[in-house]
C-alpha positions as CSV (number, residue, x, y, z in Angstrom):
1,M,-4.2,-2.9,-29.7
2,T,-6.2,-5.2,-30.2
3,S,-4.5,-8.6,-29.4
4,T,-3.7,-10.0,-33.0
5,A,-1.1,-6.3,-33.4
6,Q,0.2,-7.7,-29.9
7,M,0.7,-11.2,-31.0
8,S,2.4,-10.0,-35.1
9,T,5.0,-8.5,-32.9
10,L,6.5,-12.6,-32.0
11,P,7.8,-13.6,-34.6
12,A,7.1,-16.3,-37.4
13,T,8.5,-19.1,-35.1
14,A,7.2,-18.3,-32.3
15,G,6.5,-21.3,-29.9
16,W,3.1,-21.5,-27.3
17,L,5.3,-20.8,-25.1
18,S,6.6,-17.6,-26.5
19,R,3.1,-16.9,-26.8
20,A,1.6,-17.6,-23.4
21,E,4.4,-15.9,-22.2
22,A,3.7,-13.0,-24.5
23,W,-0.3,-13.3,-23.0
24,L,0.3,-13.0,-19.6
25,D,3.1,-10.4,-20.5
26,R,0.1,-8.2,-21.5
27,K,-2.8,-9.7,-18.4
28,G,0.3,-8.2,-16.2
29,K,1.0,-9.3,-12.8
30,A,-1.9,-10.9,-10.8
31,A,-1.6,-13.3,-14.0
32,W,1.8,-14.6,-13.6
33,I,0.5,-15.4,-10.1
34,V,-2.8,-16.6,-11.3
35,A,-0.9,-19.1,-13.7
36,M,1.4,-20.1,-10.4
37,I,-1.5,-20.9,-8.3
38,L,-3.0,-22.6,-11.0
39,G,1.0,-24.4,-12.0
40,F,0.2,-25.5,-7.9
41,V,-3.2,-26.4,-7.8
42,F,-2.7,-28.5,-10.9
43,F,0.5,-30.0,-11.0
44,W,3.2,-28.6,-8.0
45,P,6.5,-28.4,-10.1
46,V,4.6,-26.3,-12.9
47,G,3.6,-23.9,-10.2
48,L,7.0,-24.5,-9.0
49,A,8.4,-23.8,-12.4
50,L,6.3,-20.5,-12.9
51,L,7.3,-19.7,-9.4
52,A,11.6,-19.8,-10.6
53,Y,11.1,-18.3,-13.2
54,M,9.1,-15.5,-12.3
55,I,11.6,-14.8,-9.4
56,W,14.5,-15.3,-11.9
57,S,13.4,-12.8,-14.5
58,K,12.5,-10.1,-12.5
59,R,8.6,-11.0,-12.3
60,M,7.8,-11.2,-9.3
61,F,10.0,-7.7,-7.8
62,S,9.3,-5.3,-11.1
63,C,8.8,-1.7,-10.3
64,T,6.1,-1.0,-12.4
65,S,3.4,-0.4,-9.8
66,R,0.7,2.5,-9.3
67,R,3.2,3.3,-6.7
68,S,6.6,3.3,-8.3
69,H,4.8,6.1,-10.9
70,S,3.2,8.3,-7.3
71,T,6.1,8.7,-6.1
72,R,8.1,9.7,-9.0
73,H,5.6,12.2,-9.5
74,A,5.8,13.2,-6.4
75,F,9.1,13.4,-6.0
76,S,8.4,16.1,-9.3
77,A,6.2,18.5,-8.4
78,M,9.0,19.1,-5.5
79,K,11.4,20.1,-8.8
80,G,11.4,24.0,-9.8
81,S,8.7,25.3,-12.9
82,G,11.4,27.4,-13.5
83,N,8.9,29.8,-12.8
84,T,10.0,32.3,-9.9
85,A,6.7,34.0,-8.0
86,F,4.9,30.4,-8.5
87,D,8.1,28.9,-6.8
88,A,7.7,30.7,-4.1
89,Y,3.5,30.2,-3.8
90,K,4.3,26.9,-4.2
91,T,6.8,26.7,-1.2
92,E,5.1,29.3,1.4
93,T,1.3,26.6,1.2
94,L,3.4,24.0,1.6
95,R,5.1,25.9,3.6
96,R,2.2,26.3,5.5
97,L,0.1,23.2,5.0
98,E,3.8,21.3,7.3
99,E,3.1,23.8,9.6
100,E,-1.1,23.3,10.1
101,Q,-0.2,19.6,9.8
102,A,1.7,19.5,12.7
103,E,-0.9,21.2,15.1
104,F,-3.6,18.4,13.4
105,E,-1.4,16.0,15.2
106,S,-1.2,18.2,18.9
107,F,-4.4,18.5,18.5
108,L,-4.5,15.0,17.8
109,H,-2.6,13.6,20.4
110,R,-3.6,15.7,22.9
111,L,-7.6,14.4,21.8
112,R,-6.4,11.3,22.8
113,E,-4.5,11.5,25.5
114,A,-7.7,13.5,27.8
115,R,-9.7,10.3,26.5
116,D,-7.5,8.1,27.6
117,K,-7.3,10.2,30.8
118,A,-11.4,10.3,31.0
119,E,-11.1,5.7,30.4
120,F,-8.9,5.7,33.6
121,D,-10.5,8.2,36.0
122,E,-13.8,5.7,34.5
123,F,-12.3,3.1,35.1
124,M,-11.0,4.7,39.0
125,S,-14.5,6.2,39.5
126,E,-15.8,2.7,39.0
127,R,-13.6,0.0,40.4
128,E,-13.9,2.6,43.7
129,S,-17.1,2.3,43.9
130,R,-17.8,-2.0,43.6
131,A,-15.0,-1.8,46.2
132,K,-17.0,0.3,48.5
133,D,-20.5,-1.6,46.7
134,E,-18.5,-5.5,48.6
135,R,-17.4,-3.1,52.2
136,D,-20.4,-2.9,52.0
137,A,-22.3,-5.7,51.2
138,D,-19.2,-7.4,54.1
139,A,-20.2,-4.6,57.0
140,S,-23.7,-6.1,56.9
């Protein structure tokens, strides 16, 4: 859709403010934030007015992000498909993957513990050797 086609959705009597709002809406939340920052930079009351408008009109907190879309998609993946064989396969596969994930996380935990123990043992041996060297230097 071209900008002229999008502009035709506005009434013929739409003022520059309505056209600017529609243009910013088409560009997305980032355009609103940039406009607000520029408003603060050039003339702070304009930035403050844009911030108040964005909060009042719920533009700052709208759920049009990709994250909310992917969350919705993830929940729809959990619903049954109507095909019992596929649903059983999907359930078994998800159960197996969860088990593998738990086993892998357990492995990583054991690996971190082993690494921490090795580092601590190395620290203690270095500390012991320094203390021994200091005792030998003091004795001589």
